[in-house]
C-alpha positions as CSV (number, residue, x, y, z in Angstrom):
1,M,-14.9,12.3,-64.9
2,K,-14.2,15.8,-63.7
3,K,-17.9,16.6,-63.7
4,R,-18.7,13.5,-61.7
5,M,-16.1,14.4,-59.1
6,I,-17.6,17.9,-58.8
7,N,-21.1,16.4,-58.3
8,L,-19.7,14.0,-55.7
9,V,-18.1,16.8,-53.7
10,Q,-21.2,18.8,-53.9
11,N,-23.3,15.9,-52.6
12,P,-24.3,16.7,-48.9
13,N,-23.7,13.0,-47.9
14,F,-20.1,13.3,-49.1
15,K,-19.5,16.3,-46.9
16,W,-20.8,14.5,-43.9
17,L,-18.7,11.4,-44.7
18,A,-15.6,13.6,-45.0
19,I,-16.4,15.2,-41.6
20,V,-16.8,11.8,-40.0
21,L,-13.5,10.6,-41.5
22,V,-11.7,13.7,-40.2
23,L,-13.1,13.1,-36.7
24,L,-12.1,9.4,-36.8
25,V,-8.6,10.3,-37.7
26,A,-8.4,13.0,-35.0
27,L,-9.6,10.5,-32.4
28,A,-7.5,7.6,-33.6
29,V,-4.1,9.5,-33.4
30,P,-4.2,10.3,-29.6
31,G,-5.9,6.9,-29.0
32,Y,-3.0,5.1,-30.6
33,S,-0.5,7.2,-28.7
34,W,-2.2,6.5,-25.4
35,M,-2.3,2.8,-26.2
36,K,1.4,2.8,-27.1
37,A,2.3,4.6,-23.9
38,D,0.0,2.3,-21.8
39,N,1.6,-0.8,-23.3
40,H,5.1,0.6,-22.6
41,A,4.1,1.3,-18.9
42,R,2.7,-2.2,-18.5
43,A,5.9,-3.7,-19.9
44,E,8.0,-1.5,-17.7
45,R,6.0,-2.7,-14.6
46,R,6.3,-6.4,-15.5
47,K,10.1,-6.1,-15.7
48,S,10.5,-4.1,-12.5
49,L,12.6,-5.5,-9.7
50,L,11.4,-3.0,-7.2
51,S,9.6,-4.5,-4.2
52,P,9.0,-1.7,-1.7
53,V,7.9,-2.1,2.0
54,I,5.2,0.5,2.5
55,M,4.6,1.5,6.1
56,I,1.7,3.3,7.7
57,P,2.1,4.6,11.3
58,G,-0.7,4.8,13.9
59,S,-2.9,7.7,15.0
60,S,-1.2,10.9,16.2
61,A,2.1,9.6,14.6
62,T,3.9,11.3,11.7
63,T,6.2,10.0,9.0
64,E,9.1,10.2,11.5
65,R,7.5,7.5,13.6
66,F,9.6,4.7,12.2
67,N,13.0,6.4,12.2
68,Q,14.4,4.2,15.0
69,L,12.8,1.1,13.3
70,V,14.5,1.9,10.0
71,K,17.8,2.6,11.7
72,Q,17.8,-0.8,13.4
73,L,16.7,-2.6,10.2
74,N,19.6,-1.0,8.4
75,Q,22.2,-2.2,10.9
76,N,24.5,-5.1,10.0
77,T,23.1,-5.4,6.5
78,P,25.2,-5.3,3.4
79,T,22.6,-3.2,1.5
80,K,20.9,-0.3,3.2
81,H,17.2,0.3,2.6
82,S,16.6,3.9,1.3
83,V,13.6,5.8,2.7
84,L,11.0,7.9,1.0
85,K,8.4,9.7,3.2
86,I,5.1,11.0,2.0
87,K,2.7,13.2,4.0
88,V,-0.9,13.4,2.6
89,S,-2.8,16.6,3.4
90,T,-6.6,16.7,3.8
91,N,-7.0,18.0,0.3
92,G,-4.9,15.1,-1.2
93,T,-1.7,17.1,-1.7
94,L,1.4,14.9,-1.4
95,S,4.6,16.2,0.3
96,Y,7.7,14.2,-0.3
97,S,11.0,13.9,1.7
98,G,13.9,11.5,1.2
99,K,14.3,9.4,-2.0
100,I,14.5,5.9,-3.4
101,N,18.1,5.1,-4.3
102,K,18.6,3.9,-7.9
103,N,20.1,0.5,-6.9
104,D,17.7,-0.2,-4.0
105,N,15.2,-2.9,-4.9
106,E,13.5,-2.9,-1.4
107,P,13.1,0.7,-0.2
108,F,11.0,1.7,2.7
109,I,8.1,4.1,1.9
110,I,6.4,5.7,4.9
111,V,3.0,7.3,4.4
112,G,1.6,9.6,7.0
113,F,-1.4,12.0,7.2
114,E,-2.0,15.6,8.1
115,N,-5.2,14.4,9.8
116,N,-3.8,11.5,11.8
117,H,-6.5,11.4,14.4
118,D,-8.2,8.3,15.8
119,G,-11.7,7.0,15.1
120,Y,-13.4,4.8,12.5
121,S,-14.6,7.8,10.4
122,N,-11.0,9.0,10.2
123,I,-9.7,5.5,9.4
124,K,-11.9,5.5,6.3
125,K,-10.7,9.0,5.3
126,Q,-7.0,8.0,5.8
127,A,-7.5,4.9,3.7
128,S,-8.8,7.2,0.9
129,W,-5.8,9.6,1.3
130,F,-3.5,6.6,1.4
131,D,-4.9,5.4,-1.9
132,Q,-4.0,8.7,-3.5
133,A,-0.4,8.2,-2.3
134,F,-0.4,4.6,-3.5
135,Y,-1.6,5.5,-6.9
136,A,1.1,8.2,-7.3
137,L,3.7,5.7,-6.2
138,S,2.5,3.0,-8.5
139,E,2.6,5.4,-11.5
140,S,6.0,6.9,-10.6
141,Y,7.9,3.7,-9.7
142,K,6.1,1.0,-11.7
143,F,6.6,-1.7,-9.1
144,N,4.6,-5.0,-9.6
145,N,4.7,-6.2,-6.0
146,F,5.1,-4.8,-2.5
147,K,4.9,-5.6,1.2
148,A,2.8,-3.8,3.8
149,F,3.5,-2.8,7.4
150,G,1.2,-1.0,9.8
151,H,1.6,-0.1,13.5
152,S,-1.6,0.3,15.6
153,N,-4.2,2.1,13.5
154,G,-1.9,1.8,10.5
155,G,-3.0,-1.8,10.3
156,L,-6.6,-0.7,10.3
157,I,-5.9,1.6,7.4
158,W,-4.3,-1.2,5.5
159,T,-7.2,-3.5,6.1
160,Y,-9.8,-1.0,5.0
161,W,-7.7,-0.1,1.9
162,L,-7.3,-3.8,1.0
163,E,-11.1,-4.4,1.2
164,H,-12.1,-1.2,-0.7
165,Y,-9.3,0.0,-3.0
166,Y,-6.8,-2.8,-3.7
167,C,-9.1,-4.3,-6.4
168,Y,-8.2,-1.4,-8.7
169,Y,-4.5,-2.5,-8.7
170,S,-4.6,-6.3,-8.2
171,D,-4.3,-7.2,-11.9
172,E,-0.9,-5.6,-12.1
173,I,0.4,-5.2,-8.5
174,K,0.6,-8.0,-6.0
175,I,0.7,-7.5,-2.3
176,K,3.0,-10.2,-1.0
177,R,2.8,-9.9,2.8
178,L,1.0,-7.7,5.4
179,M,2.4,-7.3,8.9
180,T,0.3,-5.5,11.5
181,L,1.7,-4.5,14.9
182,G,-0.5,-3.8,17.9
183,T,-3.5,-3.2,15.6
184,P,-6.8,-2.8,17.5
185,Y,-9.2,-4.6,15.1
186,N,-12.0,-4.1,17.8
187,F,-10.7,-0.8,19.1
188,G,-10.7,-0.8,22.9
189,E,-13.1,-3.7,23.4
190,K,-11.9,-6.6,25.5
191,N,-14.9,-8.9,24.8
192,I,-15.1,-10.3,21.3
193,N,-18.9,-10.6,21.8
194,H,-19.0,-6.8,21.8
195,K,-18.0,-6.2,18.2
196,T,-17.6,-2.6,17.1
197,Q,-19.1,-1.3,13.9
198,M,-15.6,-1.3,12.3
199,L,-15.0,-4.9,13.1
200,E,-18.4,-5.9,11.9
201,N,-17.7,-4.1,8.6
202,F,-14.2,-5.7,8.3
203,I,-15.8,-9.2,8.7
204,K,-18.6,-8.3,6.3
205,N,-16.1,-7.3,3.5
206,K,-13.4,-9.9,4.2
207,D,-14.2,-11.7,0.9
208,K,-12.6,-8.8,-0.9
209,L,-9.2,-9.5,0.6
210,P,-6.6,-10.9,-1.8
211,K,-6.6,-14.7,-1.5
212,N,-2.9,-15.1,-1.9
213,L,-2.0,-12.7,0.9
214,I,0.2,-13.8,3.8
215,V,-0.7,-12.0,7.0
216,Y,1.3,-11.7,10.3
217,S,-0.4,-10.0,13.3
218,L,1.9,-9.1,16.2
219,S,0.6,-8.1,19.6
220,G,2.5,-6.7,22.6
221,G,2.3,-8.6,25.9
222,K,3.1,-6.0,28.6
223,N,0.7,-8.0,30.8
224,Y,-1.7,-10.8,30.2
225,E,-4.4,-8.6,28.9
226,S,-2.9,-5.8,26.7
227,D,0.2,-3.9,25.6
228,G,-0.7,-1.1,27.9
229,I,-3.1,0.5,25.5
230,V,-4.6,-2.0,23.1
231,P,-6.4,-5.1,24.6
232,E,-4.9,-8.4,23.4
233,A,-8.4,-9.6,22.6
234,S,-8.8,-6.6,20.2
235,V,-5.6,-7.6,18.3
236,A,-6.7,-11.2,18.3
237,A,-10.0,-10.2,16.7
238,G,-8.0,-10.0,13.4
239,K,-8.5,-13.7,13.0
240,Y,-12.2,-13.2,12.3
241,I,-11.1,-11.0,9.3
242,F,-8.2,-12.9,7.9
243,Q,-8.3,-16.5,9.0
244,N,-9.5,-18.9,6.3
245,Q,-9.8,-15.9,4.0
246,V,-6.2,-15.2,3.0
247,K,-3.4,-17.7,2.1
248,S,-2.1,-17.8,5.7
249,Y,-2.7,-15.9,8.9
250,T,-0.2,-16.1,11.8
251,A,-0.6,-14.4,15.2
252,M,2.4,-13.7,17.4
253,T,2.8,-12.1,20.8
254,V,5.9,-10.1,21.8
255,T,6.8,-10.0,25.5
256,G,9.6,-8.7,27.7
257,V,11.3,-5.3,27.5
258,E,9.7,-2.7,25.2
259,A,6.5,-4.8,24.7
260,D,4.2,-1.9,25.5
261,H,2.3,-0.3,22.6
262,S,4.4,2.8,21.9
263,D,7.7,0.8,22.1
264,L,6.7,-2.1,19.9
265,P,8.3,-0.7,16.6
266,Q,11.7,-0.6,18.4
267,N,11.3,-3.9,20.1
268,K,14.2,-6.3,19.2
269,Q,11.9,-9.2,18.8
270,V,9.8,-7.2,16.4
271,I,12.9,-6.2,14.4
272,K,13.8,-9.9,14.2
273,V,10.4,-10.9,13.0
274,I,10.3,-8.1,10.4
275,K,13.6,-9.3,9.0
276,Q,12.6,-12.9,9.0
277,Y,9.0,-12.7,7.7
278,L,8.4,-9.4,6.0
279,L,11.6,-8.5,4.2
280,E,13.2,-10.3,1.3
281,P,16.4,-12.2,2.3
282,R,19.3,-9.8,2.0
283,K,22.2,-11.0,-0.2
284,L,25.7,-9.7,-0.5
285,S,25.3,-8.8,-4.1
286,E,21.8,-8.0,-5.1
287,P,20.6,-7.4,-8.7
288,Q,20.3,-3.7,-9.5
289,N,17.0,-2.0,-10.2
290,T,16.7,-1.5,-13.9
291,G,14.3,1.4,-13.5
292,Q,15.4,4.9,-12.8
293,A,14.5,6.2,-9.4
294,K,12.4,9.3,-9.8
295,G,13.1,12.1,-7.4
296,Q,10.2,13.9,-6.0
């Protein structure tokens, strides 16, 4: 028996078999650990009560753009929304300020960009930078749903991201509602027959939009044609992207005081619409978030 064992060990095929077995074990251990960690992360995401509102400001605006909006939304409410701000640099570095409070299930997350310039080429870059921020947020906070808000070009960034990046998250993370405010879907064009390349591309890729999405498009009515900057026809062009493509698409026009483009985020009618249609109903006693808020 001993001689047979020696012969077996000396057999070249046995040595190769031993090497293969060692390699399989070496690969299996980290693979099992990764699978276990991945299953834990999925379970944590499924149980999460967190439903953030993620906001993107328009061109030339910073993460401070919505300070007044947040202040007004937090007035006369039993539970304040905490605020986390993220600035994305051109090399993808994320800079954080603020935090998500442990017991806040509906925080505001504001994402801005170092390069916040106008133009279709920049919209596409900003959507890519936003995706880096969104991925980091989804990994850190493990939310399974969220709401989206975009002012001006922020709505364009959301639209491009939904058509090109959201598919990588849609199995685990649901976007419930999108609200755009003064978003120029056809840039400065007043005639819908003159479609910009951006609008043409949005329409071309609209089948990639999530079918269960609820969209609200708000425009400012400073006069009968525009909010002072964005033509009303350009905002209305959003219907060619969303209508009959998502679950529902609703267009609204805000008039009166503070209905010009730059004042829209502070407009009292806009605040009311956000509370009524974008946010979850606020209760006197809300369930606490079971996940730990991760400081950045």
